C-alpha positions as CSV (number, residue, x, y, z in Angstrom):
1,R,-43.4,-7.0,-16.4
2,Q,-40.8,-7.3,-19.1
3,R,-39.9,-10.8,-20.2
4,G,-36.5,-12.4,-20.1
5,A,-35.2,-11.8,-16.6
6,G,-37.1,-14.4,-14.7
7,L,-35.4,-17.4,-13.1
8,G,-37.5,-19.7,-15.2
9,G,-36.5,-18.2,-18.5
10,G,-39.2,-18.4,-21.2
11,H,-41.0,-21.2,-19.3
12,D,-41.6,-19.0,-16.3
13,E,-45.4,-19.1,-15.5
14,R,-45.5,-15.3,-15.3
15,E,-44.2,-15.0,-18.9
16,Q,-46.6,-17.7,-20.2
17,T,-49.5,-15.7,-18.7
18,L,-48.3,-12.5,-20.3
19,N,-47.9,-14.3,-23.7
20,Q,-51.5,-15.5,-23.5
21,L,-52.7,-12.1,-22.5
22,L,-51.0,-10.6,-25.6
23,V,-52.7,-13.2,-27.8
24,E,-56.1,-12.6,-26.4
25,M,-55.8,-8.8,-26.8
26,D,-54.6,-8.8,-30.4
27,G,-54.9,-12.3,-31.7
28,F,-56.9,-13.9,-34.5
29,G,-60.1,-14.2,-32.6
30,A,-62.9,-11.6,-32.7
31,N,-63.2,-9.4,-29.7
32,E,-65.6,-6.7,-30.9
33,G,-67.3,-4.7,-28.2
34,V,-64.6,-5.4,-25.6
35,I,-62.6,-2.6,-24.2
36,V,-59.6,-3.5,-22.0
37,I,-58.5,-1.0,-19.4
38,A,-55.5,-1.4,-17.1
39,A,-53.7,0.7,-14.5
40,T,-50.2,0.6,-13.1
41,N,-47.8,2.7,-11.1
42,R,-44.7,1.1,-12.7
43,A,-45.2,1.8,-16.4
44,D,-41.4,1.7,-16.8
45,I,-41.2,-2.1,-16.3
46,L,-44.1,-3.1,-18.6
47,D,-43.2,-5.3,-21.5
48,H,-43.0,-3.2,-24.7
49,A,-45.3,-5.6,-26.5
50,L,-48.1,-4.6,-24.2
51,L,-47.8,-1.0,-25.3
52,R,-47.8,-1.4,-29.1
53,P,-50.7,-0.3,-31.3
54,G,-53.7,-2.6,-31.0
55,R,-53.1,-3.3,-27.3
56,F,-52.6,-0.6,-24.6
57,D,-51.9,2.1,-27.2
58,R,-53.7,4.9,-25.4
59,Q,-51.8,5.9,-22.3
60,V,-53.1,8.5,-19.8
61,Y,-50.7,9.7,-17.1
62,V,-52.5,10.5,-13.8
63,G,-50.3,12.6,-11.6
64,L,-50.8,14.1,-8.2
65,P,-53.9,16.3,-8.1
66,D,-53.6,20.1,-8.5
67,V,-55.3,22.6,-6.1
68,K,-58.7,22.2,-7.9
69,G,-58.4,18.5,-8.0
70,R,-57.6,18.4,-4.2
71,E,-60.6,20.5,-3.5
72,E,-62.9,18.2,-5.4
73,I,-61.4,15.1,-3.7
74,L,-62.0,16.8,-0.3
75,K,-65.6,17.4,-1.2
76,V,-66.1,13.7,-1.9
77,H,-64.5,12.6,1.4
78,T,-66.3,15.2,3.5
79,R,-69.8,15.0,2.1
80,H,-70.9,12.6,4.8
81,K,-68.9,14.3,7.6
82,P,-70.1,17.4,9.6
83,L,-67.8,20.4,9.1
84,A,-67.7,23.4,11.4
85,P,-68.1,26.9,9.7
86,D,-64.4,27.7,10.1
87,V,-63.4,24.8,7.7
88,N,-62.7,26.0,4.2
89,L,-61.9,23.3,1.7
90,K,-60.2,25.7,-0.7
91,T,-57.8,26.7,2.0
92,I,-57.1,23.1,2.9
93,A,-56.5,22.3,-0.8
94,R,-54.0,25.2,-1.1
95,T,-52.0,23.9,2.0
96,T,-51.9,20.2,1.0
97,V,-49.6,20.5,-2.1
98,G,-48.2,17.1,-3.0
99,F,-51.0,15.1,-1.3
100,S,-52.5,12.2,-3.2
101,G,-56.1,11.3,-3.1
102,A,-55.4,8.6,-0.5
103,D,-53.5,11.2,1.7
104,L,-56.5,13.5,1.6
105,E,-58.9,10.7,2.5
106,N,-56.6,9.8,5.4
107,L,-56.4,13.5,6.5
108,V,-60.2,13.7,6.7
109,N,-60.6,10.4,8.5
110,E,-57.9,11.4,11.1
111,A,-59.6,14.8,11.6
112,A,-63.0,13.0,12.2
113,L,-61.4,10.7,14.8
114,L,-59.8,13.6,16.6
115,A,-63.1,15.5,16.7
116,A,-64.9,12.4,18.0
117,R,-62.4,11.8,20.7
118,R,-62.9,15.4,21.9
119,G,-66.7,15.0,21.9
120,K,-67.3,17.5,19.1
121,K,-70.3,17.3,16.8
122,A,-68.3,18.7,13.8
123,I,-64.8,18.7,12.5
124,T,-63.1,22.1,13.1
125,E,-60.1,23.8,11.6
126,Q,-58.0,22.7,14.6
127,E,-58.6,19.0,13.8
128,I,-57.8,19.5,10.2
129,E,-54.5,21.2,11.0
130,E,-53.5,18.5,13.5
131,A,-54.6,15.7,11.1
132,S,-52.5,17.1,8.3
133,I,-49.4,17.1,10.4
134,K,-50.2,13.6,11.7
135,V,-50.5,12.3,8.1
136,V,-47.1,13.8,7.2
137,A,-45.1,13.2,10.3
138,G,-46.9,10.5,12.2
139,P,-48.5,10.6,15.7
140,E,-46.9,12.4,18.6
141,K,-45.1,10.2,21.1
142,K,-45.8,12.1,24.3
143,S,-45.0,9.1,26.5
144,R,-41.5,8.9,25.1
145,V,-39.0,9.8,27.8
146,V,-36.7,12.7,26.6
147,T,-33.8,13.9,28.7
148,E,-32.9,17.6,28.9
149,K,-29.7,16.9,27.0
150,E,-31.7,15.3,24.1
151,K,-34.2,18.1,24.2
152,R,-31.5,20.7,23.9
153,L,-29.8,18.9,21.0
154,T,-33.1,18.5,19.2
155,A,-34.0,22.2,19.7
156,Y,-30.8,23.5,18.2
157,H,-31.0,20.9,15.4
158,E,-34.5,22.0,14.4
159,A,-33.7,25.7,14.9
160,G,-30.8,25.2,12.5
161,H,-33.1,23.8,9.8
162,A,-35.7,26.6,10.4
163,I,-33.3,29.5,10.2
164,T,-31.6,28.2,7.0
165,H,-35.1,27.8,5.5
166,Y,-35.8,31.4,6.5
167,Y,-32.8,32.8,4.7
168,C,-32.9,30.6,1.6
169,K,-34.9,32.6,-0.8
170,T,-36.3,29.7,-2.8
171,A,-37.1,27.5,0.3
172,D,-40.7,26.9,1.2
173,P,-41.9,28.9,4.3
174,V,-41.7,27.1,7.7
175,H,-45.1,25.8,8.8
176,E,-44.3,24.3,12.1
177,I,-41.3,23.4,14.3
178,S,-41.5,20.7,17.0
179,I,-39.2,18.8,19.3
180,I,-42.0,16.4,20.4
181,P,-41.1,12.9,19.1
182,R,-43.2,11.7,16.2
183,G,-42.8,8.2,14.7
184,M,-39.1,7.5,14.4
185,A,-38.1,11.1,14.7
186,G,-37.3,13.2,17.8
187,G,-38.5,16.4,16.2
188,Y,-39.2,18.0,12.8
189,T,-39.3,21.2,10.9
190,M,-42.1,21.2,8.5
191,S,-42.3,23.5,5.5
192,L,-45.2,23.5,3.1
193,P,-45.0,24.8,-0.5
194,E,-47.3,27.7,-1.3
195,K,-48.2,26.5,-4.8
196,D,-47.9,23.6,-7.2
197,Q,-44.7,23.3,-9.1
198,S,-43.9,21.3,-12.3
199,Y,-40.2,21.7,-12.2
200,V,-37.3,22.5,-9.8
201,T,-34.4,24.9,-10.6
202,K,-30.7,24.5,-9.8
203,T,-30.8,27.2,-7.2
204,Q,-33.8,25.5,-5.4
205,M,-31.9,22.2,-5.3
206,Q,-28.7,23.9,-4.0
207,E,-30.7,25.7,-1.2
208,Q,-32.6,22.4,-0.4
209,I,-29.2,20.9,0.4
210,V,-28.3,23.9,2.6
211,T,-31.5,23.5,4.6
212,L,-31.0,19.8,5.0
213,L,-27.5,20.4,6.4
214,G,-28.7,23.2,8.7
215,G,-29.4,20.8,11.6
216,R,-25.9,19.2,11.5
217,V,-24.2,22.6,11.3
218,A,-26.2,23.9,14.3
219,E,-25.2,20.9,16.4
220,L,-21.6,21.5,15.5
221,L,-21.6,25.3,16.2
222,V,-23.5,25.2,19.5
223,L,-22.8,21.8,21.0
224,D,-19.3,21.3,19.6
225,D,-20.4,17.7,18.8
226,I,-22.6,15.9,16.2
227,S,-25.3,13.2,16.5
228,T,-27.0,10.5,14.5
229,G,-30.1,12.7,14.2
230,A,-28.8,14.1,10.9
231,S,-28.3,10.7,9.2
232,N,-31.4,11.0,7.0
233,D,-30.6,14.7,6.2
234,L,-27.2,13.6,4.9
235,E,-28.7,10.8,2.9
236,R,-31.2,13.1,1.2
237,A,-28.6,15.8,0.6
238,T,-26.3,13.3,-1.1
239,K,-29.2,12.0,-3.2
240,T,-30.1,15.5,-4.3
241,A,-26.5,16.3,-5.2
242,R,-26.2,13.1,-7.2
243,A,-29.4,13.9,-9.1
244,M,-28.0,17.3,-9.9
245,V,-24.9,15.8,-11.4
246,T,-26.1,12.6,-13.1
247,R,-29.7,13.3,-14.0
248,Y,-30.2,17.0,-14.6
249,G,-26.9,18.2,-16.0
250,F,-26.5,20.9,-13.3
251,S,-22.8,20.4,-12.9
252,E,-20.5,22.8,-14.8
253,R,-17.6,20.3,-14.5
254,M,-19.5,17.3,-15.8
255,G,-21.5,19.3,-18.3
256,P,-25.1,18.9,-19.5
257,V,-24.9,15.1,-19.7
258,V,-27.0,12.4,-18.1
259,Y,-24.8,9.7,-16.7
260,G,-26.3,6.3,-16.5
261,S,-30.0,5.6,-16.1
262,D,-32.4,4.5,-13.4
263,P,-31.7,0.8,-13.1
264,G,-35.2,0.1,-11.6
265,E,-35.8,-3.5,-10.6
266,T,-33.4,-6.1,-12.1
267,F,-35.2,-9.2,-10.8
268,L,-38.2,-10.3,-12.8
269,G,-38.3,-7.5,-15.4
270,R,-34.9,-6.1,-16.2
271,D,-31.7,-7.3,-17.9
272,F,-29.3,-8.7,-15.3
273,A,-26.3,-7.5,-17.4
274,Q,-27.3,-3.8,-17.5
275,G,-24.3,-1.6,-16.7
276,K,-24.1,1.9,-15.3
277,G,-23.1,3.3,-18.7
278,Y,-19.9,5.2,-17.8
279,S,-16.3,4.4,-16.9
280,E,-14.6,4.2,-13.5
281,T,-12.8,7.5,-14.2
282,I,-16.2,9.3,-14.8
283,A,-17.6,7.6,-11.7
284,A,-14.7,9.1,-9.6
285,E,-15.3,12.5,-11.1
286,I,-19.0,12.3,-10.3
287,D,-18.3,11.3,-6.7
288,S,-15.8,14.3,-6.5
289,E,-18.4,16.7,-7.8
290,I,-21.1,15.4,-5.4
291,R,-18.7,16.0,-2.5
292,D,-18.0,19.5,-3.7
293,I,-21.7,20.4,-4.0
294,V,-22.4,19.1,-0.5
295,D,-19.3,20.7,1.0
296,E,-20.2,24.1,-0.5
297,A,-23.7,23.8,0.9
298,F,-22.3,22.9,4.3
299,E,-20.1,26.0,4.3
300,T,-23.1,28.2,3.2
301,A,-25.2,26.8,6.1
302,R,-22.2,27.4,8.5
303,R,-21.9,31.1,7.4
304,M,-25.7,31.6,7.6
305,L,-26.0,30.3,11.1
306,T,-22.8,32.0,12.3
307,D,-24.1,35.3,11.1
308,H,-27.4,34.8,12.7
309,R,-26.2,33.0,15.9
310,D,-28.4,35.3,18.1
311,Q,-31.6,34.2,16.2
312,L,-30.5,30.5,16.5
313,E,-30.3,30.9,20.3
314,V,-33.7,32.7,20.4
315,V,-35.5,30.0,18.4
316,A,-33.9,27.1,20.2
317,Q,-34.7,28.5,23.6
318,A,-38.3,29.1,22.6
319,L,-38.5,25.5,21.4
320,M,-37.1,24.2,24.7
321,R,-39.8,26.2,26.6
322,R,-42.8,25.6,24.3
323,E,-41.8,22.4,22.5
324,K,-43.6,23.6,19.4
325,L,-43.7,26.7,17.3
326,S,-46.1,27.6,14.5
327,G,-45.0,29.3,11.4
328,E,-46.3,32.6,12.6
329,E,-44.6,32.3,15.9
330,F,-41.3,31.5,14.2
331,K,-41.6,34.5,12.0
332,T,-42.4,36.7,15.0
333,L,-39.1,35.6,16.7
334,M,-37.1,36.1,13.5
335,E,-38.4,39.6,13.2
336,G,-37.3,40.4,16.7
337,G,-40.8,40.1,18.3
338,Q,-41.7,38.5,21.6
339,L,-44.2,35.7,22.1
340,A,-47.0,36.1,24.7
341,E,-45.9,34.8,28.0
342,S,-49.4,33.4,28.6
343,E,-48.8,31.0,25.7
344,T,-45.5,29.8,27.0
345,K,-45.4,26.2,28.2
346,P,-43.1,25.6,31.1
347,A,-40.5,23.0,30.6
348,E,-41.2,19.7,32.4
349,P,-38.5,18.2,34.6
350,A,-36.3,15.6,33.0
351,P,-36.9,12.0,34.2
352,A,-34.1,10.2,35.9
353,E,-33.7,7.4,33.5
354,T,-32.1,8.0,30.1
355,P,-33.7,6.3,27.1
356,A,-31.9,4.5,24.3
357,A,-30.0,6.6,21.7
358,P,-32.4,8.5,19.3
359,E,-33.1,6.7,16.1
360,A,-32.4,8.2,12.7
361,P,-35.3,10.4,11.6
362,A,-37.9,9.5,9.0
363,A,-39.1,12.0,6.4
364,P,-42.2,14.0,7.0
365,Q,-42.2,15.4,3.4
366,P,-45.4,16.2,1.8
367,A,-44.2,17.7,-1.4
368,E,-40.7,16.9,-1.7
369,A,-40.5,14.1,-3.4
370,A,-37.9,11.9,-2.9
371,E,-36.5,13.3,-6.0
372,P,-37.1,16.7,-7.4
373,A,-39.7,17.1,-10.2
374,Q,-38.7,17.9,-13.7
375,P,-40.9,19.0,-16.6
376,A,-40.7,15.9,-18.8
377,E,-40.4,13.4,-16.0
378,P,-42.9,14.1,-13.1
379,A,-41.6,13.2,-9.7
380,Q,-43.2,10.7,-7.4
381,T,-42.9,12.6,-4.4
382,A,-43.4,11.1,-3.4
383,D,-44.9,10.2,-1.1
384,P,-45.9,13.7,-0.2
385,A,-44.0,15.0,2.8
386,P,-42.8,18.3,4.2
387,E,-39.7,19.4,2.6
388,D,-37.7,19.0,5.8
389,E,-37.0,16.0,7.9
390,P,-37.7,15.2,11.5
391,R,-34.6,15.6,13.7
392,N,-33.1,16.9,10.4
């Protein structure tokens, strides 16, 4: 880490260790035949002296694997596991955009556990599909008591997300909708990107905010009330709008200017006196522009769901009956089709007791990085997760 911000000043043991490392790497002693290799996921907080010529002067960025890389990683993790004939690693690689190597290893291990619990001799496509959702959204909580009122709220909330996804041209297609609790969330709408992306456009970010607000708008339209289930949606929408204004220059009012910089970690590696880089007047204008972007997206979502209120009802009612819809089933409903009655799962009677208030949802996002990607500054998505949030 960078020197100068530790509590011990120049006598901090961490800084003395770094100084000795610098001396050993490029000091007066001979070190022929020695190659020093290091890895970090926080190159931004490294001391600049470490990166000068003669030390770590060759830097290789290793990002998330592309479709070919994911296929090769899957081959490594499945070579000692029996796979059924219906498992195609190329198909899995195409549907796991944003997954890291560790995510893919976890997916294969979870699929193997599911197959073993079911007494199968090989991993099938069904286990792979269930494992990928479990990696992104967490395990299902089928034992959690859900009242009919909560189920109805969740169904309309998730239907709102799904329908805004359907009508936003740049949004990723819906992969699955569920009102079965997973992790901290009471439900989720999962959308998976169809291909790898190296950047995100202004329109994509605007429509991402629209889809995030779809759940809150649906609650307001149908239930005439709102819940805490949209808290994470609102947080992500605000964060995206702020990035549009301050990082990517997408605001016409503020212009193509970057306001401030990512402060990173101030403790043990940054200057405590680092400021935000702009005045209070500019800060107020930034806040106003962020509010305008979010408000405009909210109105877009409201018009969208008002115009397609009948489809909102159809999808929500199907969710209440079946608890889960695949992407194909959702598309069938949106195109006016009917789902086979034999597949319909009857609703279970609501228990007498009412559980505690639902908690704020956690993100299931495989590709959406917490922040959108940009050409010169690859995103960390993050943590790979579906673009949409549970109980969003």
